[in-house]
N, C-alpha and C positions, 0 to 999 in steps of 0.2 A: 506327494503332496497333491491335492485337488487341481492345482494350477500348473503342475509339472510340464503339461503338453501344451500349455498356452504359448503362443507365438509372440514373444515381446519384441517390440521394435528396437532396433539398433541405432535409429535416428529418428528425430520427430517428423511427423507428416507434414508434406509441403502446405503452406498456407494458401487458401483460395485467394483470388486477387480482391484486395481491399479488406479482407476479413481478419487479418493479424493471425498470431499463433493459434493452434487449434488443440484440444485435448485428444489423447490417444487412448486406445483400449487398455485397460488394467484389469488383471484378474483378482478380485478380492473374494475371500472366503466368507460363508455366512458369519455373522456376528457371534453365534454360539460357538463355531468352530474355532473362530479367531481367539476367543477368550481361552479356549482349551488349549491353544497353542502357546499361551503366555508362559515364558520360563518360570520355574518354580522359585529359583533363586537368582540374585543377579550375578552376572559373570564377573570374574576376578578382574580388578583393575590392574593393568600391566604396570609393573614397578612402583607406581604411586599407590600407597595404601591409606595414607592420611592427609588430608588437606585442611590447613588452617588458613585464617583470614587475617590480614594486618588490620589493626585498630590503633588509634591514638586520638586523644581529645582535642588537640588543636594541631592538625596537621600544617606544616610550613613548606612553602616552596623554596627549594635549595637552588635550583637552576631553571633557566628559562627553557622549557620544553615544548616540543610539539606545536600545537595549534593555539597556544595560550592567547594570541592576538584575536581569535575568533570564538573564545569562549571554552576552549578545550583545556586539558590539563588542570583539573578541578579539585576543590577542597574535597568534594564528595568522593573523588577517586584517590585522595590521599597524596597528590603530587609525587608519584614514584620516580626516583632518580633513573637516569639512564643505567646506571650499573645495576639497580634493583630489577629494571626491566629485563636485562639481559640475563641475570642470574635466574629469572623466573622460568626461562626456556631450559634450563638444565633439570631433568627429570630426577627426583630422587624419592625414597620411599616415604618420607615425611617432609612436606613442604608448608611454608607460610607465604602467601602472596597478597598483593593489593587485589581487591575484589569489590570496589565499590562500598559504601556504607560505612566508610572508615571511622567516623566520629563517634559512633554510638556502640553500646554494648551488644545490640541485635538489630537487624535491619528493620527500618521502618519507625524506630523510636529515637527521635532526636538526632537523626543521621542526615537528614535531608531525604526527600521522598518518604515522608512520615505518613503514617497509616493509623487509624484509630485503634484503640486497644482491643476493642470487641473484634474487629476485622483482622488484627494481627493474630488473635487467638484462633480464628477460623483458618488462617493461612497456615499456622503452625501444626494443625492436627495432621494425622496421617491421612495422606490420600495415596492410593495406588496409581492414579493417573488424574491429571487436570488438564483442562484446556483453557488457554489464556490469551488476552488480547489487550489493547489499550488505546484510548483516544485522549489526546491532549490538545488544548486550543481549539476544542470543538471543531476538529478537522475532518471527521468522517461520521457517517451514518451508521447506526448499530444494524447489523444484519443477523437475522435469526438462523441458526443452523437448521438444516433439512436432513431428513433420512436417519435422524438419531433413534437408536433403539430404546425401548423403554428400560432395559437394563442398564444402558449408559446413562439414561436420565436420572436414574436412581443412584448410581454409583460414581460418576464422573461430574465433578462440579466445572461450571463454565464461569470463569472470572473475567471481568472487564474493568482495568484500572483506568480511571478518568481523573481529571484535575477539577478544581471548583468551577472553573468557567463552563466546562462540559456538563457538570452535575446541574448548574443552575439552567442550562439549556433544557435538559431532559425533563426537570421539574416543571418549568414554564410551559413545556409541550405536553404535559401530563403523560409522559412516558415512564416516568419513575415515581413508584408510591413508597409508602412507608416500609415495605417489605425489602427495599433496595434491589429489586428484580425488574429486568426488562426482558420478558420472555425467559428464556433459558439463562440468560446471562446475569450473574450476581455482580452488582456494581460495587466496586471498592474505590473510595475516594481517596485521593493522594493530596497531602498537603506539603508546603515547603518544598516545591520543586528545585532539584539541585541546579539546574540549567535554565538560561534564558530562552534558549532554542528548543522548541517543542520536539524536534527531531531527536535531539540528544536524550531529552527526558524519555522518549519512547525507547530508547535502547536499554534502559535500566531493566524493565520487566522482560524485554525481549531476551537479553543475554544473561540475566542474572535471576531467572526463575528458581534456580536451586537455592539461592539465598532467601527469596521470599517465602519458598515452600521447603523447608529444611527436611521435612519427613515424607516428601512425595518421591515416587519410584520413576514415574514417567511423565512427561509433559509434551503437549502439542501446543506450539505458538502459531497463531495466524494473524497477519496484520489486519487491522480493522477494515481495511478497503475490501476485504475477502469475505465471502459466504461460504461456510462449511457445507459440502453436500454429501459426505460419506461418514458413517459412523467412526468415532475415533478408535475403537478396537480394531476395526478393519484397517485402518491406516497404520496403526502400530504393527500389526502382523505383517503387512505387505512391505513396510519399508525399514523395520527394525528386526522383528524376529525371524522373519523368513531369510534375511540377509546376514543374521548373526552380527548385527551392528548396533551401537550404542548412540550414534548421532547420524541423522539423515537430513539432507537439504537438496533441493533441486539445483541443477546447474543452468546458467543463462541459456536462452535458447538460441542466441547468435554470437555471442561474445565469450572468448575462452581466455584471453589474455588481459591481465590488470592494466597493461598500457592502453588497450583498446577502451576498457571500461572508464579509465580516467579521461581519456579524450571524450567520450560520449557524455560523462558527467559535466565536463567543461562546456561542451556544445550545448547541452540541455540546461545550462544555468542551475545545476543542481547544489553548487557550491562555490565558494570563492576560488577562483582559478589559481590564485597564488598559493593558497593553502593545499589545494590538490597537488600542485607541482612540488611544493615542498615535501610532502608525504611520499610522492613517488621517487624523488631524488634521494631521500633518506633510504628507502627500501633498495634502490639500485646500489647504493653504497654497501648495503648488506649483501647483495648478490642477486637481487630479483633480476630475472630474465623474462622475455616473452614466453608464453606457453608454446611447447611443441610437443610432438607425439612421443619424444624421448622421455617424457614424464610419465608415460603409461606404466601401471594401471590408472594412474590419476587421470581423469578425463577432462578436467577443466580447472582453471584458476579463479573462475568468477561464478559465485552462486547468484541465484535468484532468491534473495534472502527473506522473502515475505513469510516462509513457513519454516519451521525449525521442529524436527521430531527427535526427542532425547530421552535416554535413560540416565538417571542421575547417578552416576558412578563417579569416583575421585577423578580419573583422567578426563572424562568428559566435562566435569564441572571445572577442571583446570583449564581446558581449552576455552570454555565460556568466559572465565575470569580474564584469560590473557587477551582473548578477543575483544571484551569490553575495554581493558585498559588501552588497547590501540585506538578504539573509537574515542575514548576519554582524551588521549594524547594528541591525536591527529584529528581528521575530519570525521564527521558522524556518518559518512558513506561506508558502511561495514563491508561492502563487496570489495573495497579496495585493501582492506587489511586482512581478509578470511585467509587467504592462501599463505600469506607470510607466517601467520600463527600455526597453521596446519602443518606446513612444511618444517617449521623450527621443531615442532613437537616430533614428528616422524623422524627427523634427523638424529634423534636420540636413540634410534633403533627400538623404539617403542612399537609393540604390536598392536597398533590401533590405527584406525583410519575412519574417514568420513564416507558415508554412502551417498554419493552424489547422483541422484537419479535423474531422468529426463524432465525437462520442464513440462512437456506435454502430459506427463504422468501427474504432476502436481495439478495440472488444469482439469484432470479428471475428478478431483475431490474438493476443488474450491473454485468458486465463480468470483471473478474480479469486478469490482465497481469502481467508479471515479470517486476522488476526494470531494468533499463538500463544496469547496470553492469552485471545482470544475462543474459539479452538477448545477450550482447556481448559475454559473455563466451559460450553461447549455439551456437552462430554463429561460433565462432572459433573452437569449438569442431566439429560441422558440416563440416566445410572446411577441418579440419585435416582428417576426415574420407574420404572425397572425393578425396584428393590429396595423399592418402598413396599409395607407390609404391608396385608393386606385388613382392613376394618372387623371388629370382634369380633362374634361370633354373639350373637343376642338370648338372654337366660336361657330355659331350657326351661320349658313350660307344665305345669300340675298334672295334666292329661290329656293324654297323648301317643298319638299315632295311628301305627298300624303302616304303614310305607312300602309294604309289599307289597299288603295287603288293605284298608287303611283301617279297620281294627278296632281297638277299645281293647285296649291291652296287658294282659296278665295281671296282676293285683294282686300285691303283694309277699306273701311267706309270712307275715309277722307280721299283716299286715291279714286274711289268710284265716283264721288261727287265732282272731283276735278275733271274727269274724263267726260262726265255728263254734260258740264258746262261747255267743254271744248265742242261736243257734238251738237249742241243747240246752236251755238254760234256759227258753226259751218253749215248748218241748215238753212239760216237766214239768208247767208251769202249766196247759197245756190239758189233759192227762191227768187232773189233779186235779179241774178243774171238771167234766169229763165225767162222772166217778165220782159226784160229788156230785148231778148231775142224775138219774142212774139210781137212787140210793137214795130220792130225793124222788118218783120215779114209782111206787115200791111202795107 
């Protein structure tokens, strides 16, 4: 392999003072060679051969599960009972599981997260590879990918899922025309969103791309706050094909334990503390423990989940479904549920694992920006600094100095007249006294 002598880092580079995490060197092969290294056929899915999805017209909640107080455990997810959840972790050759879109006959048609018929037809076509992202609640700016080869532009569609609010903003900003493109991104408008929380809505395309693109082989998901900097074929070759993996995600750059991640989420106000505590307590009862090196070769329990690289085979699709079910049942913080789903699948002696690469490697192919609300706040702060008025000048002193010569300025006219009168009066007095002196001398 052209990169076989490339010295990969075993740990991320030290951050410069105040600079935050940095990217590290990654060996990517040229695009043409990456395409040539694409496997001709999908790898066999271990144990699981056929994966079906649960559906019913009117799903009913049969028990109070998970995070229902905060919008979780939804009709869109089908309200799976705890027994159904537990059964879904027993890997069999043929399985039927909950995986969102429960109410309709096909995803995007009267299921919640509804998509126009023309767009659905486009998603259902065969695609070897897709790149996908989403913006709900007009929460992010659209970032155009860079360094994408012409062959990728011709063969790989870039889909951006948006809600009606974001579509309105794009049209009012003259960014979106009749062709429904913003640069490379093909905009797909979603109606009848299943959740009130925009963060939960974002998990639908993020974790269920295999349902939205049923005939797609590979997918690359990037959060909308990211800008893609490397050709998709090069990313697939580096993180899937070269590693013989079917699912790749970067690990968090400082946190490796779910317990640490939960506390960081609470400290950062990422979600309701009571809901986070409930989820962690539930997992602890199932046997969750802090991460230690005893879990090697598993290197972390906490992903940096803003990029997902996948091959859509049954076992990988099952992992995505079960991960989504945890996000639907508990909090929308998918970092908290990732390791539970991964470990339960691997406990079934399934020859499958997740490639968790260094986060500094992720930073080599995406650039991270701020969410729109943070950008607006930064712009307001910058404008406030520019328009701040200078402090008032001190009151003038009674004696001012000429700037040019450092001399006292001329007195005012009234002051000069007053002194002249005093001078004249004094002169008369001196003349009188002089005359008296002369008379006495005679």
